[in-house]
MIDOSE-1310 file (N, C-alpha, C; in nm, 2 decimals, decimal comma, always signed):
residues 82
mrtr	+0,17/+2,58/-2,19/+0,11/+2,49/-2,10/+0,20/+2,50/-1,96; +0,12/+2,53/-1,86/+0,19/+2,52/-1,72/+0,18/+2,38/-1,66; +0,28/+2,35/-1,58/+0,28/+2,22/-1,51/+0,32/+2,26/-1,36; +0,27/+2,17/-1,27/+0,31/+2,20/-1,13/+0,38/+2,08/-1,08
arrv	+0,48/+2,13/-1,00/+0,56/+2,02/-0,93/+0,46/+1,95/-0,83; +0,48/+1,82/-0,82/+0,40/+1,74/-0,73/+0,48/+1,70/-0,60; +0,43/+1,75/-0,50/+0,50/+1,73/-0,37/+0,49/+1,58/-0,33; +0,59/+1,51/-0,28/+0,59/+1,38/-0,24/+0,52/+1,39/-0,10
pspn	+0,42/+1,31/-0,07/+0,36/+1,30/+0,05/+0,45/+1,25/+0,16; +0,44/+1,28/+0,28/+0,50/+1,25/+0,40/+0,46/+1,10/+0,41; +0,57/+1,01/+0,44/+0,53/+0,87/+0,46/+0,45/+0,83/+0,59; +0,44/+0,94/+0,68/+0,37/+0,92/+0,81/+0,23/+0,98/+0,80
rfvv	+0,20/+1,04/+0,69/+0,08/+1,12/+0,67/-0,02/+1,02/+0,59; -0,15/+1,00/+0,63/-0,23/+0,93/+0,56/-0,34/+1,02/+0,49; -0,35/+1,03/+0,36/-0,44/+1,10/+0,30/-0,54/+1,03/+0,23; -0,67/+1,05/+0,25/-0,77/+0,97/+0,18/-0,84/+1,08/+0,09
grig	-0,83/+1,04/-0,04/-0,90/+1,12/-0,12/-1,02/+1,03/-0,21; -1,11/+1,10/-0,25/-1,21/+1,03/-0,33/-1,20/+1,08/-0,47; -1,22/+1,00/-0,56/-1,23/+1,03/-0,70/-1,35/+0,94/-0,75; -1,46/+1,02/-0,76/-1,58/+0,95/-0,78/-1,63/+0,86/-0,67
rslr	-1,63/+0,74/-0,70/-1,68/+0,64/-0,60/-1,56/+0,56/-0,54; -1,44/+0,58/-0,60/-1,31/+0,49/-0,57/-1,22/+0,58/-0,46; -1,16/+0,50/-0,39/-1,08/+0,56/-0,28/-0,92/+0,57/-0,33; -0,87/+0,69/-0,32/-0,73/+0,71/-0,37/-0,64/+0,69/-0,25
tepl	-0,54/+0,60/-0,27/-0,45/+0,58/-0,16/-0,31/+0,63/-0,20; -0,22/+0,64/-0,12/-0,09/+0,68/-0,14/-0,02/+0,59/-0,25; +0,06/+0,65/-0,33/+0,14/+0,55/-0,42/+0,24/+0,46/-0,34; +0,29/+0,36/-0,40/+0,39/+0,27/-0,35/+0,53/+0,34/-0,32
iglq	+0,55/+0,43/-0,40/+0,69/+0,49/-0,39/+0,71/+0,56/-0,26; +0,81/+0,51/-0,20/+0,84/+0,57/-0,05/+0,80/+0,48/+0,05; +0,75/+0,36/+0,01/+0,70/+0,27/+0,09/+0,79/+0,22/+0,21; +0,92/+0,22/+0,17/+1,02/+0,18/+0,27/+1,04/+0,27/+0,40
fskr	+0,98/+0,39/+0,39/+0,99/+0,49/+0,49/+0,85/+0,48/+0,58; +0,76/+0,40/+0,54/+0,63/+0,40/+0,61/+0,64/+0,29/+0,73; +0,56/+0,34/+0,82/+0,55/+0,27/+0,96/+0,41/+0,21/+0,97; +0,30/+0,28/+0,91/+0,17/+0,23/+0,91/+0,12/+0,22/+0,77
flhd	+0,03/+0,14/+0,76/-0,03/+0,11/+0,61/-0,17/+0,12/+0,60; -0,22/+0,12/+0,48/-0,36/+0,13/+0,44/-0,39/+0,27/+0,44; -0,50/+0,31/+0,39/-0,53/+0,46/+0,37/-0,56/+0,52/+0,51; -0,59/+0,45/+0,62/-0,61/+0,50/+0,75/-0,50/+0,47/+0,84
grag	-0,39/+0,39/+0,80/-0,30/+0,36/+0,89/-0,31/+0,26/+1,00; -0,42/+0,17/+0,98/-0,47/+0,08/+1,08/-0,38/-0,06/+1,07; -0,30/-0,08/+0,97/-0,21/-0,19/+0,95/-0,07/-0,16/+0,99; -0,02/-0,24/+1,08/+0,12/-0,20/+1,13/+0,23/-0,27/+1,04
slve	+0,19/-0,36/+0,95/+0,29/-0,42/+0,87/+0,23/-0,44/+0,72; +0,32/-0,48/+0,64/+0,28/-0,50/+0,50/+0,18/-0,62/+0,49; +0,20/-0,73/+0,56/+0,13/-0,84/+0,56/+0,00/-0,82/+0,63; -0,01/-0,73/+0,72/-0,15/-0,70/+0,78/-0,22/-0,61/+0,67
aiaa	-0,15/-0,53/+0,60/-0,24/-0,46/+0,51/-0,28/-0,54/+0,39; -0,20/-0,63/+0,35/-0,26/-0,72/+0,24/-0,36/-0,80/+0,29; -0,36/-0,86/+0,41/-0,45/-0,95/+0,46/-0,58/-0,87/+0,50; -0,58/-0,75/+0,51/-0,70/-0,67/+0,54/-0,78/-0,63/+0,42
hggd	-0,73/-0,66/+0,29/-0,79/-0,63/+0,17/-0,91/-0,71/+0,14; -1,01/-0,64/+0,10/-1,14/-0,73/+0,05/-1,18/-0,66/-0,07; -1,30/-0,69/-0,11/-1,35/-0,63/-0,23/-1,26/-0,65/-0,34; -1,23/-0,55/-0,43/-1,14/-0,56/-0,54/-1,00/-0,63/-0,51
gaaa	-0,97/-0,62/-0,39/-0,83/-0,66/-0,35/-0,83/-0,82/-0,30; -0,95/-0,88/-0,28/-0,97/-1,00/-0,22/-0,89/-1,10/-0,29; -0,90/-1,12/-0,43/-0,82/-1,21/-0,51/-0,68/-1,21/-0,48; -0,62/-1,08/-0,50/-0,48/-1,06/-0,47/-0,44/-1,11/-0,33
rerf	-0,52/-1,07/-0,23/-0,51/-1,12/-0,10/-0,50/-1,27/-0,09; -0,58/-1,34/-0,15/-0,58/-1,48/-0,14/-0,46/-1,54/-0,21; -0,42/-1,49/-0,32/-0,31/-1,53/-0,38/-0,17/-1,51/-0,30; -0,17/-1,40/-0,24/-0,05/-1,37/-0,15/-0,06/-1,47/-0,04
lkla	-0,16/-1,49/+0,04/-0,19/-1,58/+0,14/-0,14/-1,73/+0,12; -0,15/-1,76/-0,02/-0,12/-1,90/-0,06/+0,02/-1,91/-0,10; +0,10/-1,80/-0,11/+0,24/-1,81/-0,15/+0,32/-1,90/-0,04; +0,42/-1,95/-0,10/+0,51/-2,03/+0,00/+0,59/-1,92/+0,07
pads	+0,63/-1,95/+0,20/+0,70/-1,84/+0,29/+0,80/-1,78/+0,22; +0,89/-1,84/+0,15/+1,00/-1,78/+0,08/+0,97/-1,67/-0,02; +0,84/-1,70/-0,09/+0,79/-1,61/-0,19/+0,72/-1,48/-0,14; +0,65/-1,51/-0,03/+0,59/-1,40/+0,03/+0,69/-1,31/+0,10
aali	+0,80/-1,36/+0,15/+0,91/-1,29/+0,21/+0,99/-1,22/+0,10; +1,00/-1,28/-0,02/+1,07/-1,20/-0,13/+0,98/-1,09/-0,17; +0,84/-1,11/-0,18/+0,75/-1,00/-0,22/+0,76/-0,88/-0,12; +0,76/-0,91/+0,00/+0,75/-0,81/+0,11/+0,89/-0,73/+0,10
sflr	+1,01/-0,81/+0,08/+1,13/-0,75/+0,07/+1,13/-0,65/-0,05; +1,07/-0,69/-0,16/+1,07/-0,60/-0,28/+0,98/-0,49/-0,25; +0,86/-0,50/-0,19/+0,78/-0,39/-0,15/+0,86/-0,28/-0,06; +0,94/-0,33/+0,03/+1,01/-0,25/+0,13/+1,12/-0,18/+0,06
sl	+1,16/-0,22/-0,06/+1,26/-0,14/-0,15/+1,22/-0,03/-0,21; +1,08/-0,01/-0,23/+1,03/+0,10/-0,31/+1,04/+0,22/-0,23
């Protein structure tokens, strides 16, 4: 069986891929190097990216927006460490 090495995508490159009807976005690994967020780079911060989610991500967005400031800051700090 042959395996291929998977190249880590550039944190400044936004790749949109489609798998069936779902949108494939970049993994969270390397998030600490990103300057723009979402599959098309339209969010300038992680908070903007979370707030922009709808559809399947709407419930998570609402939970995030209801967090206490210290908790949301801790979550953003964790995401920035990836």
